[in-house]
C-alpha positions in Angstrom: -23.0 9.8 -33.4 -21.1 12.7 -34.9 -20.7 14.3 -31.4 -19.2 11.0 -30.2 -16.7 10.9 -33.0 -15.8 14.6 -32.5 -15.3 13.9 -28.8 -13.1 10.9 -29.5 -11.0 12.9 -32.0 -10.6 15.7 -29.6 -9.6 13.3 -26.8 -7.0 11.5 -29.0 -5.6 14.8 -30.1 -5.2 16.0 -26.5 -3.5 12.7 -25.6 -1.0 13.0 -28.4 -0.3 16.6 -27.6 0.1 15.9 -23.9 2.5 13.0 -24.4 4.5 14.8 -27.1 5.1 17.8 -24.8 5.7 15.6 -21.8 8.4 13.7 -23.7 10.0 16.8 -25.1 10.3 18.5 -21.7 11.7 15.5 -19.8 15.4 15.0 -19.3 17.1 12.1 -21.1 17.6 10.1 -17.9 13.8 10.2 -17.2 13.0 8.3 -20.4 13.5 4.6 -20.8 13.5 2.0 -23.6 14.2 4.4 -26.5 16.1 7.7 -26.8 14.0 10.9 -26.6 14.1 11.5 -30.3 12.8 8.0 -30.9 9.8 8.5 -28.6 9.1 11.8 -30.2 9.1 10.3 -33.7 7.0 7.3 -32.5 4.4 9.7 -31.0 4.3 11.9 -34.0 3.9 9.2 -36.6 1.7 6.7 -34.8 -0.5 9.1 -32.8 -2.5 7.6 -30.0 -0.7 4.2 -30.0 2.7 5.8 -29.6 1.3 8.2 -26.9 -0.1 5.3 -24.9 3.1 3.4 -25.3 5.2 6.3 -24.1 2.9 7.0 -21.1 3.0 3.3 -20.1 6.5 2.1 -20.7 8.5 5.0 -22.0 8.8 7.3 -18.9 10.1 6.8 -15.5 7.7 8.1 -12.8 8.8 11.3 -11.3 9.6 11.0 -7.6 8.8 13.7 -5.0 5.1 14.1 -5.7 3.5 17.1 -7.4 5.9 19.7 -8.5 8.9 18.3 -6.6 11.3 16.2 -8.6 14.4 14.5 -7.5 16.6 15.1 -10.5 20.2 14.1 -10.9 22.5 17.0 -10.2 23.8 18.3 -13.4 27.5 18.7 -13.9 28.4 22.3 -14.3 31.4 23.5 -16.3 34.0 25.3 -14.2 33.0 28.8 -15.4 29.3 28.2 -14.2 30.1 26.4 -10.9 29.8 29.0 -8.1 31.8 26.8 -5.7 34.7 26.6 -8.1 34.6 30.3 -8.8 34.7 31.1 -5.0 37.8 28.9 -4.6 39.8 30.9 -7.2 
């Protein structure tokens, strides 16, 4: 019985840790229903319930399969944009 409880505790801790890191590493446009800081607080304070909620309704699925994401092109300021610097 103690082994089962230990396994359940370890599993729930891994779920919370995975969802917290996943939420923290995602861009703002990949998260829905709440802002990123809201999901992080929910996961931190509610544990497994917040983790499951984030994994089910809080994130948009990444397109492009494993490792390949189709992210929005980030707007670069003029001093970091190589095309702009070439045109000067």
